[in-house]
Each structure stands twice: as C-alpha cells, then as structure tokens.
C-alpha positions in Angstrom: 21.6 36.0 6.7 18.1 37.5 6.1 16.3 36.0 3.1 15.4 39.4 1.6 19.1 40.0 0.8 19.0 37.3 -1.8 18.0 38.5 -5.3 14.9 36.4 -6.1 14.4 37.3 -9.8 18.0 36.6 -10.9 17.8 33.2 -9.1 14.5 32.3 -10.8 15.8 33.4 -14.2 19.1 31.5 -13.7 17.2 28.3 -12.6 14.9 28.6 -15.6 17.7 29.1 -18.1 19.6 26.2 -16.5 16.7 23.8 -17.2 16.4 25.2 -20.7 20.1 24.5 -21.4 19.7 21.1 -19.8 16.9 20.3 -22.2 19.0 21.3 -25.2 21.8 19.1 -23.9 19.6 16.1 -23.3 18.1 16.4 -26.8 21.5 15.4 -28.2 21.3 12.0 -26.5 20.3 9.0 -28.6 16.6 8.0 -28.5 15.1 4.5 -28.2 13.9 3.4 -31.7 10.3 3.2 -30.5 10.4 6.7 -29.2 12.3 8.1 -32.2 9.6 6.9 -34.6 6.9 9.3 -33.1 7.4 13.0 -32.7 5.0 13.2 -29.8 6.8 10.5 -27.9 10.1 12.2 -28.7 8.9 15.4 -27.1 7.5 13.5 -24.1 10.8 11.6 -23.7 12.9 14.8 -23.7 10.4 16.5 -21.3 10.5 13.6 -18.9 14.3 13.5 -19.0 14.4 17.0 -17.7 11.8 16.1 -15.1 13.8 13.1 -14.1 17.0 15.2 -13.6 15.0 17.7 -11.5 13.4 15.0 -9.4 16.8 13.4 -8.6 18.4 16.8 -7.6 15.5 18.3 -5.8 14.4 15.1 -4.0 17.9 14.5 -2.6 18.3 18.2 -1.8 15.0 18.3 0.1 16.1 15.4 2.3 19.4 17.1 3.0 17.6 20.4 3.9 15.4 18.6 6.4 18.4 16.7 7.8 20.3 20.0 8.2 17.3 22.1 9.4 15.0 19.6 11.2 12.8 22.4 12.6 11.3 22.7 9.2 9.3 19.6 10.1 7.5 21.5 12.9 7.8 25.2 12.1 6.5 25.1 8.5 5.9 28.8 8.3 9.0 30.4 9.9 11.8 27.9 9.6 14.3 29.1 7.0 17.7 28.1 5.6 19.8 29.3 2.7 19.8 25.8 1.3 16.0 25.5 1.5 15.5 28.9 0.0 17.8 28.1 -3.0 16.0 24.7 -3.4 12.6 26.5 -3.6 14.0 28.9 -6.2 15.6 26.0 -8.1 12.3 24.1 -8.3 10.3 27.2 -9.1 12.6 27.7 -12.1 11.9 24.2 -13.2 8.2 24.7 -13.1 8.6 27.9 -15.1 10.7 26.1 -17.7 8.3 23.2 -17.9 5.3 25.4 -18.3 7.0 27.3 -21.2 8.1 24.0 -22.7 4.5 22.6 -22.7 3.0 25.8 -24.1 5.7 26.4 -26.8 5.5 22.8 -27.9 1.7 23.2 -28.3 1.0 20.5 -25.8 -1.1 22.8 -23.5 -4.4 21.1 -24.3 -3.1 17.6 -23.7 -1.1 18.7 -20.6 -3.6 21.0 -19.0 -3.5 19.1 -15.7 0.2 19.7 -15.5 -0.2 23.4 -16.3 -2.7 23.7 -13.5 -0.4 21.9 -11.1 2.6 24.1 -12.1 0.6 27.3 -11.6 -0.4 26.2 -8.1 3.1 25.1 -7.2 4.6 28.4 -8.4 2.0 30.3 -6.4 2.9 28.4 -3.3 6.7 28.7 -3.8 6.6 32.4 -4.4 5.4 32.9 -0.9 8.7 31.6 0.3 10.7 33.3 -2.4 9.3 36.8 -2.2 7.7 37.0 1.3 10.2 34.8 3.2 7.5 32.7 4.7 6.7 29.0 4.4 10.1 28.0 3.0 9.9 24.9 5.3 6.5 24.1 3.7 8.0 24.4 0.3 10.9 22.0 1.2 8.4 19.5 2.7 6.3 19.7 -0.5 9.4 18.9 -2.6 9.8 15.6 -0.8 7.4 14.4 -3.5 10.3 14.6 -6.0 11.7 11.4 -4.4 8.6 9.7 -5.4 8.7 11.3 -8.8 12.0 9.6 -9.6 10.3 6.3 -9.7 7.1 7.6 -11.3 9.1 9.2 -14.1 11.0 5.9 -14.7 7.6 4.2 -15.0 6.3 6.8 -17.5 9.5 6.6 -19.6 9.2 2.8 -19.7 5.6 3.0 -20.8 6.4 5.5 -23.5 9.1 3.0 -24.7 6.6 0.1 -24.5 8.8 -1.7 -21.9 6.1 -2.8 -19.5 7.0 -6.4 -19.9 10.5 -6.0 -18.5 11.3 -7.2 -15.0 12.5 -3.7 -14.1 9.0 -2.3 -14.8 7.4 -4.9 -12.5 9.9 -4.2 -9.7 9.6 -0.5 -10.1 5.8 -0.4 -9.9 6.0 -1.8 -6.3 8.8 0.6 -5.3 6.8 3.4 -7.0 3.7 2.5 -4.9 5.7 2.5 -1.6 7.4 5.8 -2.5 4.1 7.3 -3.4 2.8 6.6 0.1 6.0 7.7 1.9 7.0 10.8 -0.1 3.8 12.0 -1.7 0.7 11.0 0.3 2.3 11.2 3.8 3.8 14.7 3.4 0.7 16.0 1.7 -1.5 14.7 4.6 0.9 16.3 7.1 0.9 19.7 5.4 -2.9 19.6 4.9 -3.3 19.0 8.6 -1.0 21.8 9.4 -2.6 24.4 7.1 -6.1 23.6 8.3 -5.1 25.7 11.3 -5.4 28.7 8.9 -8.9 28.0 7.9 -11.2 31.0 8.3 -8.3 33.4 8.4 -7.6 36.1 5.8 -3.9 35.6 5.3 -1.3 33.9 3.2 -1.8 30.6 5.1 -5.4 30.5 4.0 -4.3 31.1 0.4 -1.8 28.2 0.6 -4.5 26.0 2.2 -6.7 26.5 -0.8 -3.8 25.5 -3.1 -3.0 22.5 -0.9 -6.6 21.2 -1.0 -6.7 21.4 -4.8 -3.4 19.5 -4.9 -4.9 16.9 -2.6 -7.6 16.2 -5.1 -5.2 16.0 -8.0 -2.9 13.6 -6.1 -5.7 11.3 -5.2 -6.9 11.3 -8.8 -3.4 10.4 -10.0 -3.1 7.7 -7.3 -6.4 6.1 -8.5 -5.0 6.1 -12.1 -1.8 4.6 -10.9 -3.5 1.8 -9.1 -5.9 1.2 -11.9 -3.2 1.1 -14.6 -0.5 -1.0 -12.7 -2.6 -3.2 -10.4 -6.1 -3.4 -12.0 -5.3 -3.2 -15.8 -8.6 -4.9 -16.7 -10.3 -1.8 -15.5 -8.4 0.5 -17.9 -10.5 1.5 -21.0 -9.0 0.1 -24.1 -9.2 3.4 -26.0 -6.3 5.7 -25.0 -6.0 9.3 -26.1 -2.9 9.5 -28.2 -2.2 13.1 -27.2 -2.7 12.6 -23.5 0.5 13.7 -21.7 -0.1 11.7 -18.6 0.7 8.1 -19.5 -1.6 6.1 -17.3 
C-alpha cells in the first residue's frame, strides 16, 4: 500500500497522546525513597520510565522490521514497510512528547542537549513520514533504542544511588557492548551511506548534516560514559544538580 495513504498527522498525534497517557499512568507507581525525597529526581525518574518503555518497544520493533524487510539494510532511501513506517511515527510521537515534557517541566536549560537531539531526530523522521523517503534509515537509526534499554537502567540506578549493586556493575559492561553494537555501529554505517550525498542539494544532504551532528553528540556521550563508569577518578567531584544527563 502506498505510504501517502496513511494519515501522518493523526498517527503523530495519537503516538504523542499515548506517551502522555503512559506518563500519567507511570506517575501512579510507587517511588524509591531516595527518589521521592527530591522533586527533581522524581521528575527525572518519571521521564526515564517513559523513555525506558519507548526503548523496549521501539528497539524490539526495529529488530523485527529489519528481520521482516532486510532490504532496509542496503536500500536505506527507498525500502519501505508498513511496520517500519508506523515505527517511525511511533518514535516521532515519543520525541514530541518528551520535548513537551522537558519544556513544560521547566527543565529546558538543564536538558538542552536532549532538546537539540530531539529536534534533529524529528527532522530526520519527518522525511520518512511526510515524504516517504528514508524510512529504512529511520528504522536503522532506531536500533539505538536497544542500547538505550541498558543505558536507561544505568541512569535510573544512578538516580537512586544504587551504583554499588552487582546489577549496576554487570549492566555497565552489557551497556558498553550494546553501545558499540546498536549505537556506534549503525551510526557509522549510516554516516558512510549518507556521505554519498555530500555536495548534492537534496534531502539526503540535509540528513547527512543531521547525522554528522548526531555523530559528535554520540561520541561526546560515549566519552562521558567511559569516564564515569570506567575511569571515575577522572570525573570532577562537583556535579551540577540540575543536569539532566546523569554522568
């Protein structure tokens, strides 16, 4: 079925409202005592719970899309499937929700890196949603959500001051492996693919620009991860309380 037959705006609105409703439902869950004592940690906890749910669903969904439509691995621009299209709409709705959540909760200053990332991600996803191109690229990008499952577990344990648990120590090695496999490797593959659009004046060049900016952000995050979990002596003792990214 041609992708233009699918109503993009209702799908985006539905996905956004779904994540908003999920946040309200998750807010009813009991909080760890250490999190409950701090309003900022409480907001971060709820925000990460929604992120965790999105990562589980979209990460598994992206793997299924590639298994069902393996041509997405080679035909990043033209490969299309209904499942992949809906996945891109679903994740774009999450980024819209999370952007609004950050702004409405007055965390924009502390979370500016996330806002920049979300705007770039939405700009890339809209090419598949509204122009029916690069849906395969969007699906490959969402493989990062498999890595985010373990990254979010790490962040939630840090917020709860649970770094001394065995689960944290095990997760940090799994997280590192998943970071290579589902974040760095797909990003390198997509960067190599989109470099073919360099010098052209088309949508591919626009997406290449977004991808290169994301490359820089991912490498910065990776250096923070290594410094925090594997070289803690190099982490400054003074931490900014309002910083959304828990290093």
